[in-house]
KEKE-3310 file (N, C-alpha, C; in steps of 0.2 Angstrom, whole numbers, plus 5000, padded with zeros to 4 digits):
npx = (5004:5002:5008:5004:5000:4988:4991:4995:4989:4992:4995:4993:4985:4996:5007:5005:5015:5026:5027:5023:5033:5044:5040:5041:5028:5019:5007:4993:4982:4973:4964:4951:4948:4943:4938:4932:4921:4907:4911:4917:4930:4932:4945:4960:4964:4979:4982:4976:4984:4997:4997:4993:5004:5016:5013:5013:5027:5033:5028:5019:5006:4993:4978:4968:4952:4947:4932:4922:4919:4908:4899:4885:4873:4864:4856:4844:4832:4840:4853:4856:4855:4863:4875:4875:4877:4891:4896:4897:4903:4917:4917:4918:4928:4939:4940:4944:4958:4964:4961:4957:4946:4932:4933:4924:4914:4900:4891:4878:4866:4856:4850:4838:4838:4845:4838:4828:4835:4840:4836:4833:4847:4851:4845:4851:4867:4863:4859:4869:4878:4874:4874:4891:4904:4909:4922:4927:4925:4915:4917:4913:4919:4921:4913:4918:4908:4903:4889:4877:4882:4882:4884:4896:4894:4899:4888:4879:4884:4883:4869:4867:4873:4867:4856:4859:4867:4876:4888:4901:4902:4910:4919:4931:4941:4943:4955:4955:4944:4937:4942:4940:4925:4925:4927:4939:4953:4965:4971:4974:4961:4949:4952:4951:4936:4933:4934:4927:4916:4914:4914:4903:4892:4897:4905:4921:4926:4924:4930:4942:4954:4962:4964:4976:4975:4983:4977:4970:4962:4954:4947:4931:4929:4921:4925:4933:4949:4963:4981:4999:5007:5011:5010:4997:4983:4984:4995:5011:5012:5000:4997:5005:4997:4986:4990:4995:4983:4974:4966:4969:4980:4984:4978:4978:4987:4981:4991:4984:4989:4994:5008:5025:5029:5017:5011:5005:5005:5020:5035:5042:5032:5027:5039:5038:5026:5033:5041:5036:5029:5038:5045:5036:5035:5045:5045)
npy = (4994:5012:5027:5038:5056:5067:5083:5101:5116:5129:5145:5139:5128:5121:5122:5111:5100:5100:5101:5087:5081:5083:5073:5060:5058:5044:5046:5058:5068:5081:5097:5106:5117:5128:5117:5122:5130:5136:5145:5143:5147:5146:5138:5143:5145:5144:5141:5129:5122:5122:5115:5102:5102:5102:5090:5078:5078:5074:5064:5058:5047:5049:5059:5065:5074:5083:5085:5096:5097:5103:5097:5084:5073:5068:5078:5094:5099:5113:5110:5099:5104:5115:5105:5098:5104:5110:5097:5095:5105:5103:5090:5095:5103:5095:5087:5095:5098:5084:5074:5059:5057:5065:5064:5063:5064:5058:5063:5067:5056:5066:5061:5055:5042:5030:5023:5034:5043:5037:5037:5052:5056:5045:5053:5064:5060:5055:5066:5075:5067:5065:5077:5076:5079:5064:5057:5054:5051:5048:5048:5038:5041:5032:5031:5033:5033:5039:5045:5052:5047:5043:5030:5021:5007:4993:4988:5001:5007:4999:5000:5012:5015:5004:5009:5021:5017:5019:5019:5028:5028:5028:5020:5027:5016:5022:5019:5023:5026:5011:5005:5011:5009:4996:4987:4976:4975:4976:4962:4948:4937:4945:4957:4948:4944:4957:4961:4953:4953:4966:4966:4958:4968:4978:4976:4972:4978:4992:4996:5010:5020:5024:5029:5030:5029:5030:5024:5036:5030:5015:4999:5000:5011:5025:5036:5047:5049:5052:5044:5047:5035:5017:5022:5021:5013:5004:5001:4999:4982:4982:4987:4983:4970:4973:4978:4971:4961:4955:4960:4976:4975:4985:4997:5013:5022:5036:5045:5054:5061:5064:5070:5069:5083:5088:5096:5088:5076:5069:5062:5055:5046:5040:5036:5026:5017:5012:5004:4995:4991:4988:4978:4967:4962:4958:4945)
npz = (4999:4998:5006:5017:5021:5031:5024:5027:5016:5018:5012:5000:4990:4983:4989:4998:4995:4994:5009:5010:5003:5010:5019:5016:5010:4999:4996:4998:5008:5007:5013:5005:5010:5023:5036:5044:5043:5032:5019:5005:4993:4978:4970:4962:4944:4942:4956:4954:4941:4948:4957:4951:4944:4952:4961:4950:4948:4960:4962:4967:4971:4978:4977:4992:4996:5010:5019:5025:5044:5050:5041:5041:5038:5044:5050:5054:5040:5035:5037:5031:5020:5017:5018:5007:4997:5003:5001:4987:4982:4985:4980:4966:4968:4967:4955:4948:4951:4951:4961:4971:4976:4988:5008:5021:5035:5040:5049:5062:5072:5079:5090:5086:5082:5071:5060:5057:5051:5038:5027:5023:5022:5013:5001:5001:4998:4986:4980:4980:4971:4961:4956:4953:4948:4936:4936:4952:4968:4982:4999:5013:5029:5042:5060:5077:5088:5098:5106:5096:5082:5065:5058:5064:5065:5054:5049:5050:5039:5028:5025:5023:5010:5003:5003:4994:4982:4974:4960:4964:4977:4990:5004:5019:5030:5044:5056:5069:5072:5070:5080:5091:5090:5094:5086:5087:5079:5080:5086:5078:5077:5077:5069:5057:5060:5059:5046:5039:5040:5038:5024:5020:5027:5018:5006:5002:4990:4992:4998:4997:5004:5019:5036:5046:5061:5079:5094:5105:5117:5124:5118:5113:5117:5112:5108:5100:5098:5091:5090:5089:5080:5086:5100:5109:5109:5102:5095:5087:5085:5085:5073:5063:5065:5056:5044:5037:5033:5021:5014:5014:5005:4995:4997:4999:5013:5027:5037:5051:5063:5080:5077:5082:5088:5090:5078:5069:5056:5054:5046:5057:5060:5048:5046:5055:5050:5036:5040:5045:5035:5026:5034:5033:5020:5017:5025)
capx = (4999:5006:5008:5005:4998:4985:4995:4995:4987:4995:4998:4989:4986:5003:5011:5004:5017:5032:5026:5022:5038:5048:5039:5041:5022:5017:4999:4992:4975:4973:4956:4951:4943:4943:4934:4925:4919:4903:4911:4921:4933:4935:4951:4962:4968:4983:4983:4974:4989:5005:4998:4993:5013:5019:5009:5014:5035:5035:5027:5013:5001:4985:4976:4962:4951:4943:4928:4922:4918:4900:4896:4878:4868:4857:4852:4842:4833:4844:4861:4857:4856:4870:4878:4875:4880:4898:4901:4897:4910:4922:4918:4919:4936:4942:4940:4950:4964:4964:4959:4954:4940:4929:4932:4919:4910:4890:4889:4873:4855:4855:4847:4830:4839:4849:4833:4825:4836:4843:4830:4836:4854:4852:4842:4857:4871:4861:4858:4878:4881:4869:4877:4896:4909:4909:4929:4930:4923:4911:4918:4909:4923:4917:4916:4921:4902:4899:4882:4873:4884:4879:4890:4900:4897:4898:4880:4874:4887:4880:4865:4866:4878:4863:4849:4862:4864:4880:4897:4906:4902:4915:4922:4936:4940:4948:4958:4954:4938:4933:4944:4935:4920:4922:4932:4948:4957:4973:4968:4974:4957:4948:4952:4947:4928:4930:4934:4921:4908:4914:4915:4896:4889:4897:4908:4929:4925:4921:4935:4946:4956:4964:4967:4981:4979:4982:4970:4973:4957:4953:4944:4927:4928:4917:4928:4936:4955:4970:4988:5005:5009:5014:5011:4992:4981:4982:5002:5015:5011:4993:4997:5008:4991:4982:4993:4997:4976:4975:4959:4973:4984:4982:4974:4983:4986:4983:4991:4981:4989:4997:5015:5031:5030:5012:5008:5000:5008:5027:5040:5044:5026:5026:5042:5035:5022:5036:5046:5031:5027:5044:5045:5029:5037:5051:5041)
capy = (5000:5018:5028:5045:5060:5074:5090:5108:5120:5137:5150:5138:5122:5118:5121:5103:5095:5101:5098:5081:5077:5084:5068:5055:5056:5045:5050:5063:5072:5089:5103:5112:5126:5128:5115:5123:5136:5134:5146:5140:5149:5140:5136:5147:5140:5145:5137:5121:5119:5121:5107:5096:5099:5098:5082:5074:5081:5076:5058:5057:5041:5048:5063:5065:5082:5080:5088:5099:5096:5103:5092:5082:5072:5067:5084:5099:5100:5118:5109:5094:5107:5116:5100:5095:5110:5109:5091:5096:5110:5098:5086:5098:5105:5086:5085:5101:5094:5075:5070:5054:5058:5068:5058:5067:5062:5057:5068:5063:5059:5070:5055:5052:5036:5028:5023:5040:5047:5034:5042:5058:5054:5043:5056:5068:5058:5055:5075:5077:5062:5067:5085:5078:5073:5054:5054:5056:5047:5053:5041:5041:5041:5026:5037:5030:5031:5042:5048:5049:5047:5040:5025:5018:5001:4994:4989:5007:5012:4996:4997:5018:5012:5001:5014:5026:5012:5022:5015:5032:5030:5022:5019:5026:5016:5025:5012:5022:5025:5005:5001:5015:5008:4990:4981:4976:4977:4975:4956:4942:4936:4953:4958:4941:4945:4964:4963:4949:4960:4973:4961:4955:4971:4983:4977:4976:4981:4998:4999:5011:5022:5021:5033:5026:5031:5024:5028:5038:5027:5009:4997:5001:5018:5028:5043:5050:5055:5050:5045:5043:5026:5015:5026:5023:5007:5000:4999:4994:4974:4981:4990:4974:4964:4979:4980:4962:4958:4955:4967:4983:4976:4989:5001:5018:5024:5043:5048:5060:5058:5072:5070:5071:5090:5090:5099:5087:5069:5069:5061:5048:5043:5038:5030:5020:5013:5012:5000:4992:4987:4982:4971:4961:4961:4952:4940)
capz = (5001:4995:5013:5017:5027:5029:5026:5027:5012:5019:5007:4993:4988:4979:4995:5003:4988:4998:5012:5006:5001:5017:5025:5012:5008:4993:4995:5003:5010:5010:5013:4999:5011:5030:5038:5052:5040:5025:5016:5001:4988:4971:4969:4956:4940:4943:4960:4949:4937:4952:4961:4946:4941:4959:4962:4945:4948:4966:4960:4974:4967:4975:4982:4993:4998:5017:5018:5031:5049:5049:5037:5043:5034:5048:5053:5053:5035:5034:5040:5025:5011:5018:5018:4999:4993:5003:4996:4979:4981:4987:4973:4960:4967:4968:4951:4946:4954:4949:4967:4969:4980:4994:5011:5024:5042:5039:5055:5068:5070:5086:5098:5084:5077:5062:5055:5055:5045:5034:5019:5020:5020:5006:4998:5003:4998:4982:4977:4979:4966:4953:4951:4955:4942:4935:4941:4957:4973:4987:5003:5018:5034:5049:5065:5083:5091:5104:5105:5091:5075:5060:5053:5067:5063:5047:5046:5045:5032:5022:5026:5018:5002:5000:4999:4989:4978:4966:4960:4966:4982:4994:5012:5021:5036:5051:5062:5078:5075:5072:5087:5098:5090:5096:5080:5087:5073:5080:5088:5072:5077:5080:5061:5052:5062:5059:5038:5036:5043:5034:5017:5021:5023:5015:5001:5001:4983:4992:5002:4997:5006:5026:5040:5050:5067:5084:5100:5113:5124:5125:5114:5112:5122:5107:5107:5094:5098:5088:5095:5086:5079:5092:5105:5108:5114:5096:5096:5084:5083:5080:5064:5062:5060:5053:5038:5035:5034:5013:5014:5016:5004:4990:5001:5003:5022:5026:5044:5054:5070:5081:5078:5087:5089:5091:5073:5063:5052:5054:5045:5060:5061:5042:5044:5057:5042:5031:5042:5044:5027:5023:5038:5030:5014:5018:5030)
cpx = (5004:5004:5010:5003:4993:4992:4994:4994:4990:4998:4999:4990:4992:5006:5013:5011:5023:5032:5025:5030:5041:5047:5038:5034:5023:5010:4997:4984:4975:4965:4956:4947:4945:4938:4932:4922:4912:4905:4918:4924:4936:4941:4954:4965:4976:4986:4982:4982:4994:5003:4997:5001:5018:5019:5014:5024:5035:5033:5023:5006:4995:4982:4968:4959:4947:4938:4928:4917:4911:4896:4891:4874:4861:4856:4845:4841:4840:4850:4862:4858:4863:4877:4881:4879:4888:4901:4900:4901:4916:4925:4921:4929:4941:4945:4944:4955:4967:4964:4956:4946:4938:4929:4927:4915:4903:4888:4883:4867:4853:4848:4839:4833:4844:4841:4828:4828:4839:4839:4832:4843:4855:4850:4849:4863:4869:4862:4869:4880:4879:4874:4888:4900:4911:4918:4931:4924:4923:4911:4917:4915:4918:4917:4915:4914:4900:4894:4877:4875:4882:4888:4896:4901:4893:4891:4877:4877:4885:4874:4865:4868:4873:4858:4853:4862:4869:4887:4902:4906:4905:4917:4927:4936:4948:4949:4955:4949:4936:4935:4939:4927:4917:4925:4938:4950:4964:4975:4966:4966:4950:4946:4950:4939:4926:4927:4930:4916:4908:4912:4907:4893:4889:4903:4917:4930:4925:4926:4941:4955:4955:4966:4969:4981:4977:4978:4973:4969:4956:4947:4937:4923:4923:4919:4933:4945:4962:4976:4993:5005:5013:5014:5003:4991:4981:4989:5005:5013:5004:4993:4999:5002:4987:4986:4994:4990:4978:4970:4963:4979:4986:4979:4978:4980:4986:4985:4986:4983:4994:5002:5020:5030:5024:5008:5006:5005:5015:5030:5043:5038:5022:5033:5039:5031:5026:5039:5042:5031:5035:5046:5041:5031:5042:5051:5040)
cpy = (5006:5019:5035:5049:5063:5081:5097:5111:5125:5139:5147:5131:5117:5116:5116:5099:5095:5098:5089:5077:5077:5076:5062:5052:5052:5046:5055:5064:5079:5092:5108:5119:5124:5124:5114:5130:5135:5138:5145:5145:5148:5143:5140:5146:5141:5141:5130:5119:5120:5116:5101:5094:5096:5091:5076:5075:5077:5066:5054:5054:5045:5056:5062:5072:5077:5086:5092:5096:5096:5099:5087:5079:5069:5073:5088:5099:5106:5114:5105:5099:5111:5111:5096:5097:5110:5102:5091:5100:5106:5094:5090:5099:5098:5086:5088:5100:5087:5074:5064:5054:5064:5064:5064:5061:5063:5060:5064:5064:5065:5065:5053:5044:5036:5027:5027:5044:5046:5035:5047:5060:5052:5049:5061:5065:5057:5060:5075:5076:5063:5075:5084:5074:5068:5053:5055:5053:5051:5047:5043:5038:5036:5033:5031:5030:5032:5044:5046:5052:5043:5037:5022:5010:4998:4991:4994:5009:5006:4998:5007:5016:5009:5005:5018:5022:5016:5020:5021:5033:5025:5022:5022:5021:5019:5020:5014:5022:5019:5004:5007:5014:5002:4984:4980:4973:4974:4967:4953:4942:4941:4956:4954:4942:4952:4965:4957:4951:4965:4971:4962:4961:4979:4981:4977:4978:4990:5002:5004:5015:5023:5027:5031:5029:5030:5029:5028:5035:5021:5006:4997:5008:5022:5035:5041:5051:5049:5050:5046:5037:5024:5018:5026:5015:5001:4996:4997:4988:4976:4983:4984:4971:4969:4979:4974:4957:4960:4961:4974:4983:4982:4997:5007:5020:5031:5044:5054:5059:5066:5075:5071:5080:5093:5096:5096:5079:5074:5062:5054:5045:5041:5034:5023:5014:5009:5005:4994:4987:4985:4979:4966:4961:4957:4944:4936)
cpz = (5000:5005:5012:5024:5025:5031:5024:5019:5013:5016:5002:4992:4987:4984:4998:4998:4992:5003:5013:5005:5005:5021:5021:5010:5000:4993:5001:5004:5012:5012:5008:5001:5019:5031:5042:5047:5033:5020:5009:4996:4982:4972:4964:4953:4939:4949:4959:4945:4943:4957:4957:4946:4944:4960:4958:4947:4956:4964:4965:4969:4969:4981:4982:4998:5004:5016:5024:5036:5049:5044:5039:5041:5038:5050:5051:5042:5031:5032:5033:5020:5012:5016:5012:4996:4994:5000:4991:4978:4983:4980:4967:4962:4968:4961:4948:4947:4955:4956:4967:4972:4987:5000:5015:5030:5040:5044:5060:5067:5074:5090:5093:5082:5068:5056:5052:5050:5039:5026:5018:5019:5017:5000:4996:4997:4989:4976:4975:4973:4960:4952:4953:4947:4940:4939:4947:4963:4979:4994:5010:5023:5040:5054:5073:5087:5095:5103:5100:5084:5074:5059:5056:5066:5055:5044:5043:5038:5027:5020:5019:5011:5000:4996:4996:4982:4971:4968:4962:4972:4988:5001:5013:5027:5041:5057:5069:5080:5074:5079:5093:5096:5090:5093:5083:5082:5074:5085:5079:5070:5075:5074:5057:5053:5058:5049:5034:5037:5039:5027:5017:5021:5020:5008:5002:4995:4986:4996:4999:4996:5016:5030:5047:5054:5075:5088:5104:5120:5120:5119:5117:5116:5119:5108:5102:5095:5098:5092:5088:5085:5082:5098:5110:5110:5109:5096:5089:5081:5082:5072:5061:5058:5056:5044:5033:5033:5024:5009:5012:5009:4999:4990:5003:5009:5022:5034:5045:5062:5073:5080:5085:5093:5091:5085:5065:5062:5051:5049:5049:5062:5053:5041:5048:5053:5040:5036:5043:5040:5025:5028:5032:5021:5011:5021:5026)
residu = (MET:ASP:LEU:GLY:ALA:HIS:VAL:SER:THR:ALA:GLY:GLY:ILE:SER:LYS:ALA:VAL:GLY:ARG:ALA:LYS:GLU:ILE:GLY:ALA:GLU:THR:ILE:GLN:ILE:PHE:ALA:SER:SER:PRO:ARG:ALA:TRP:ALA:PHE:LYS:PRO:LEU:ALA:GLU:GLU:GLN:ILE:LEU:ALA:PHE:ARG:GLU:ALA:ILE:GLU:GLU:ALA:GLY:ILE:ARG:SER:THR:TYR:ILE:HIS:GLY:LEU:TYR:LEU:VAL:ASN:ILE:GLY:GLY:THR:PRO:GLU:LEU:VAL:GLU:LYS:SER:ILE:VAL:ALA:LEU:GLY:GLN:ASN:MET:HIS:ALA:ALA:SER:GLN:ILE:GLY:ALA:GLU:GLY:VAL:ILE:PHE:HIS:SER:GLY:SER:HIS:LYS:GLY:VAL:GLY:PHE:ASP:ALA:VAL:LEU:ASP:GLN:ALA:ALA:GLU:ALA:LEU:SER:LYS:VAL:LEU:ALA:ASP:SER:PRO:PRO:ASP:VAL:GLN:LEU:ILE:ILE:GLU:ASN:CYS:ALA:GLY:LEU:GLY:SER:GLN:ILE:GLY:ALA:SER:PHE:GLY:GLU:LEU:GLY:ARG:LEU:MET:LYS:ALA:VAL:ASP:HIS:PRO:GLN:LEU:LYS:ILE:CYS:LEU:ASP:THR:GLU:HIS:ALA:PHE:ALA:ALA:GLY:TYR:ASN:ILE:VAL:ASP:PRO:ASP:GLY:ILE:GLU:GLY:ALA:MET:ALA:GLU:PHE:ASP:LYS:GLU:ILE:GLY:LEU:ASP:ARG:LEU:VAL:VAL:VAL:HIS:ALA:ASN:ASP:ALA:LYS:VAL:GLU:LEU:GLY:SER:GLY:VAL:ASP:ARG:HIS:GLU:ASN:ILE:GLY:ASP:GLY:HIS:MET:GLY:LEU:THR:GLY:PHE:GLU:THR:ILE:MET:ALA:HIS:PRO:ALA:PHE:GLN:ASN:THR:PRO:PHE:LEU:LEU:GLU:VAL:PRO:GLY:GLU:ASP:LYS:LYS:GLY:PRO:ASP:LYS:ALA:ASN:LEU:ASP:ARG:LEU:LYS:ASP:ILE:ARG:GLU:ARG:LEU:ALA:ASN:ALA)
# end
């Protein structure tokens, strides 16, 4: 698998490529706009061209955009409409820069239950996809499961995927979120069971990218708290178990960890994943 990280676009999206090269990333994730504001500034043509040229020169094999944290397809009608617009803007930006797709959090049902919001969530995603370029994927990320979050279980994600029934709708598996949701993917038997459930409920062909994060919290905590690789409850041996599983053999891994200096994903964390990949390749 290609190994990379979320990188900053401060100063323009093309600046992200240099930061990715500094840490040795082979694949990257970026924000196309502020993740905490609805306002979206279209990408300037010169930035699009500069990004595409830089990516090609750097030999980075894939790019992903992470959607706004504000997106919630299980919320009020006003919030859902804003989410549709925001996801659509990111999908078009992804096509402009040659990204694989847009990864997003589905949000919360606010206590009414998944069944109560399934139809509106599916309709929202169908609207986004109907107005999106055909060359990009809309990628749902599993959540940790605290409170009223949508999509902590593979069963919920599968039901949403089936309700939308669109070839461009895919899944991003966040390792910390899965662990926090109770999937013991750091145990050999546990990961076999988890990925068998994933295949049954969703289909392994829908898994296109992984967020590689260790956990500050224990198995089944339901809490979204990322830790540096090997420093959390999942550990280096846990990531060896994950990366050795056939389901992830050709799936890009993206770091979203705090970093050694608390400034985000860094070379030290990426090198840990590369070391595991090399050991597995030589085993």
